[in-house]
MARBA-3410 file (N, C-alpha, C, O; in Angstrom, 1 decimal):
98
89.0,105.8,73.7,89.6,105.4,73.1,89.8,106.3,71.6,90.4,106.0,70.6 ~ 89.0,107.6,71.9,89.9,108.1,70.6,90.8,109.0,71.2,91.6,109.3,70.3 ~ 91.4,109.7,72.7,92.6,109.6,72.8,93.4,109.1,73.1,94.3,109.7,73.5 ~ 93.4,107.2,73.0,94.1,106.6,72.3,94.4,106.5,71.4,95.5,105.9,71.4 ~ 94.1,106.7,70.7,94.4,107.2,69.4,94.8,108.2,68.8,95.6,108.1,67.9
94.3,109.4,69.3,94.8,110.7,68.7,96.3,110.5,69.3,97.1,110.7,68.4 ~ 97.1,110.1,70.6,97.6,109.6,71.1,99.2,108.4,70.3,100.4,108.2,70.4 ~ 98.8,108.2,70.0,98.9,107.2,68.8,99.1,107.7,67.2,100.0,107.2,66.6 ~ 98.2,108.5,66.6,98.8,108.7,65.4,99.7,110.7,66.4,100.7,111.2,65.8 ~ 99.6,110.9,66.7,101.1,111.2,67.4,102.4,111.1,67.5,103.5,111.6,67.0
102.2,110.7,67.8,103.2,109.5,68.3,104.1,108.9,66.9,105.3,108.8,66.8 ~ 103.0,108.5,65.7,103.9,108.0,64.5,103.4,109.1,63.3,103.5,108.8,62.1 ~ 102.8,110.9,64.0,103.4,111.1,62.8,102.5,111.3,62.1,102.7,112.2,61.3 ~ 101.1,110.6,62.3,100.0,110.3,61.2,98.7,110.7,61.5,98.4,110.6,62.7 ~ 97.7,111.2,60.3,96.6,111.5,61.1,95.7,111.0,60.3,96.0,111.1,59.1
94.4,110.3,60.7,94.0,108.9,60.3,91.9,109.6,60.3,91.6,110.5,61.1 ~ 91.2,109.2,59.7,89.6,109.6,60.1,89.7,108.3,61.0,90.1,107.2,60.7 ~ 89.1,109.1,62.7,88.6,107.9,63.3,86.2,107.9,62.7,85.2,108.6,62.6 ~ 86.5,106.5,62.7,86.0,105.7,62.3,85.0,104.7,63.0,85.2,103.4,63.0 ~ 83.3,105.7,63.8,83.5,104.6,64.4,81.9,103.8,63.6,81.2,104.1,62.7
81.9,102.6,64.7,81.5,101.6,64.1,80.7,100.7,65.0,81.0,100.2,66.1 ~ 79.3,100.4,64.3,78.5,99.2,65.7,79.3,98.7,66.4,80.5,99.0,66.4 ~ 78.6,97.8,67.2,79.5,96.9,67.8,79.6,96.5,69.5,79.4,97.3,70.3 ~ 79.9,95.5,69.8,80.0,94.8,71.4,80.6,96.2,71.9,81.5,96.7,71.2 ~ 80.2,96.9,73.1,81.0,97.9,73.6,81.9,97.5,74.2,83.0,98.1,74.3
81.7,95.9,74.8,82.4,95.4,76.4,82.0,96.8,77.4,81.0,97.4,77.6 ~ 84.0,97.1,78.0,83.7,97.1,79.1,83.6,99.3,79.0,84.6,99.9,78.5 ~ 82.7,100.0,79.4,82.4,101.3,79.5,83.5,102.1,79.7,83.8,103.1,79.2 ~ 84.3,101.2,80.9,86.0,102.7,81.4,87.2,101.1,80.8,86.9,99.9,81.0 ~ 88.1,101.5,80.3,89.3,100.5,80.6,90.5,101.9,81.3,91.5,102.4,80.7
90.1,102.0,82.1,91.2,103.1,83.6,92.2,102.0,84.2,92.0,100.7,84.0 ~ 92.8,102.3,84.7,94.0,101.5,85.1,93.5,102.4,86.7,93.4,103.6,86.6 ~ 93.3,101.8,87.8,93.3,102.2,89.5,94.6,101.1,89.6,94.5,99.9,89.3 ~ 96.3,102.1,90.2,96.6,101.4,90.2,97.0,101.6,92.1,98.2,101.6,92.3 ~ 96.3,101.7,93.1,96.3,102.0,94.0,96.4,100.6,94.7,97.4,100.3,95.3
95.3,100.0,94.7,96.3,99.0,95.3,97.3,98.0,94.9,97.8,97.2,95.7 ~ 97.5,98.1,93.9,99.2,97.9,94.0,100.9,97.8,94.4,101.9,97.1,94.5 ~ 100.1,99.8,94.5,100.9,100.4,95.4,101.2,100.2,96.7,102.2,100.0,97.4 ~ 99.0,100.4,97.0,99.4,100.4,98.4,100.5,98.5,99.3,101.0,98.1,100.3 ~ 100.1,98.1,98.1,100.1,96.5,98.9,101.9,96.3,98.6,102.8,96.4,99.4
102.0,96.1,96.9,103.3,96.1,96.9,104.2,96.9,96.9,105.4,96.7,96.8 ~ 103.4,98.5,97.2,104.9,99.6,96.6,105.3,99.6,95.4,106.5,99.5,95.5 ~ 105.0,99.6,94.4,105.0,99.7,93.0,104.2,100.8,92.5,102.9,100.7,92.4 ~ 105.1,102.1,92.0,104.0,102.0,90.4,104.6,102.3,89.8,105.7,102.3,90.1 ~ 103.9,102.9,87.7,104.8,102.5,86.5,105.6,104.0,87.0,105.3,105.0,87.6
106.7,103.3,86.3,107.0,104.8,86.1,107.3,105.3,84.9,108.1,106.2,84.8 ~ 106.6,104.7,83.8,107.0,105.1,82.5,105.3,105.3,82.4,104.4,104.5,82.6 ~ 105.5,106.5,81.9,103.6,106.8,81.1,103.1,106.3,79.9,103.8,106.0,78.9 ~ 102.0,106.3,79.9,101.7,105.3,78.5,102.4,106.5,77.6,103.5,106.1,77.5 ~ 102.4,107.7,76.9,102.6,108.7,76.3,103.8,108.1,75.4,103.8,107.9,74.2
105.4,107.7,76.7,106.7,107.1,76.6,106.0,105.5,76.4,106.3,105.1,75.3 ~ 105.6,104.9,76.9,105.7,103.5,76.3,105.0,103.1,75.2,105.0,101.9,74.8 ~ 104.2,104.2,74.6,103.7,104.1,73.8,104.4,104.1,72.1,104.2,103.5,71.1 ~ 105.7,105.4,72.6,106.6,105.4,72.2,107.7,104.7,71.9,108.4,104.6,70.9 ~ 107.8,104.2,72.8,109.1,103.0,72.9,108.5,101.8,72.0,109.4,100.9,71.8
107.7,101.6,71.5,106.6,100.3,71.2,106.4,100.8,69.8,106.4,100.1,68.8 ~ 106.1,102.1,69.9,107.0,102.5,68.0,108.0,102.6,67.7,108.1,102.8,66.5 ~ 109.3,102.5,68.6,110.4,102.8,67.9,110.2,101.4,67.5,110.3,101.2,66.3 ~ 109.9,100.1,68.3,110.7,99.0,68.1,110.1,98.8,66.9,110.9,98.6,66.0 ~ 108.3,98.6,66.8,107.5,98.2,65.8,108.5,98.8,63.8,108.6,98.2,62.7
108.9,100.0,64.3,109.7,101.2,63.4,110.5,99.7,62.9,110.5,98.9,62.0 ~ 111.2,99.8,64.2,113.3,98.6,63.5,112.7,97.5,62.9,113.0,97.3,61.8 ~ 111.5,96.5,63.7,111.1,95.2,63.2,111.0,95.3,61.7,111.6,94.6,60.9 ~ 110.0,96.4,61.4,109.2,96.8,60.2,110.7,96.5,59.4,110.8,95.6,58.6 ~ 111.9,97.5,59.7,113.1,97.7,58.6,114.2,96.8,58.9,115.3,97.2,58.4
114.3,95.5,59.6,114.6,94.6,59.4,114.4,93.4,58.5,115.3,92.7,58.0 ~ 112.8,93.6,58.5,112.0,92.6,57.4,112.2,93.9,56.5,111.7,94.9,56.9 ~ 112.7,93.9,55.3,113.3,94.5,54.4,112.5,95.9,54.0,112.3,96.2,52.9 ~ 112.0,96.8,55.1,111.1,98.1,55.6,109.6,98.4,54.9,108.9,99.4,54.8 ~ 109.2,96.7,54.5,107.6,96.9,54.1,106.8,96.2,54.8,106.7,95.0,54.8
105.9,97.2,55.6,104.9,97.1,56.7,104.0,95.4,55.4,103.9,94.2,55.6 ~ 103.9,95.9,54.7,102.9,95.2,53.6,102.7,93.8,53.9,101.7,93.0,54.1 ~ 105.1,93.8,53.9,104.4,91.9,53.8,104.0,91.1,55.6,103.6,90.0,56.0 ~ 104.5,92.6,56.2,104.2,91.8,58.0,102.8,91.8,58.0,102.3,91.6,59.2 ~ 102.3,91.9,57.5,100.4,92.1,58.0,99.2,91.1,57.4,98.0,91.0,57.6
100.3,90.2,56.5,99.0,89.0,56.8,98.4,88.2,56.9,97.7,88.6,56.0 ~ 97.8,87.0,57.4,97.9,86.0,58.2,96.6,85.1,56.9,95.8,85.3,55.9 ~ 97.1,84.0,57.7,96.5,82.5,57.0,95.4,82.1,58.3,95.8,82.3,59.4 ~ 94.3,81.7,58.2,92.8,81.1,58.4,93.4,79.2,59.1,93.6,78.2,58.5 ~ 93.4,79.2,59.8,93.5,77.6,59.9,92.5,76.4,60.4,93.0,76.1,61.5
91.8,75.9,60.3,90.6,75.1,60.3,91.7,73.8,61.0,92.9,73.7,60.9 ~ 90.6,72.9,61.8,90.9,71.3,62.2,89.6,70.6,61.9,88.6,70.7,62.6 ~ 89.9,69.8,60.9,88.8,68.8,60.7,88.5,67.7,60.7,89.3,66.8,60.5 ~ 86.9,67.4,61.3,87.0,66.5,62.5,86.5,65.3,61.0,86.2,65.4,59.8 ~ 86.5,63.9,62.7,86.2,63.1,61.9,85.3,62.4,62.7,85.4,62.8,63.8
84.1,61.2,62.4,83.7,61.4,62.7,84.2,60.4,63.9,84.9,59.4,63.5 ~ 84.0,60.7,65.5,84.5,59.8,66.3,85.6,60.5,66.9,86.0,59.8,67.9 ~ 86.4,61.8,66.8,86.7,62.7,66.9,88.0,63.3,66.3,88.0,63.2,65.1 ~ 88.8,63.9,66.8,89.9,64.2,65.5,90.0,63.8,64.5,90.0,62.5,64.5 ~ 90.1,64.1,63.6,91.5,64.0,61.8,92.9,63.9,62.2,93.6,64.4,61.3
93.3,63.8,62.8,95.2,64.4,62.8,96.0,63.2,61.0,97.0,62.6,60.8 ~ 95.1,63.4,60.2,96.1,62.6,58.9,96.6,63.8,58.1,97.5,63.7,57.3 ~ 95.6,65.2,58.6,96.3,66.7,58.2,97.4,67.5,58.8,97.9,68.5,58.4 ~ 97.7,66.8,59.8,98.3,67.6,60.8,99.9,68.5,60.8,100.4,69.5,61.3 ~ 100.5,67.2,59.2,101.6,67.9,58.7,102.2,68.5,57.9,103.3,68.4,57.4
100.2,69.9,57.5,100.4,70.2,56.1,101.1,71.1,56.6,101.2,71.2,57.9 ~ 101.7,71.8,55.6,102.7,73.3,55.6,101.6,74.5,55.3,100.8,74.6,54.4 ~ 101.8,75.5,56.8,100.8,75.8,57.1,101.0,77.1,56.9,100.0,77.9,57.1
END
């Protein structure tokens, strides 16, 4: 993941500290072995990870510019919950504005 972060920093022209925090580690290795798909389908990716991330970064910058250039307006979220009533779901709040 450090290599991925460093690659993203390079593409974005940014440098940020990498802070390791305790938590679930999940799969220790996240490497894609495309041998089988190449053997069975005759397909192999034609775009490198760095090139694909470059395309993605450019697209995100375009999207932010189209929304006024202020990324902070695009980074908010709202937690929605479902109210449960005795005996099942209470749909009386279903028309609430989200």
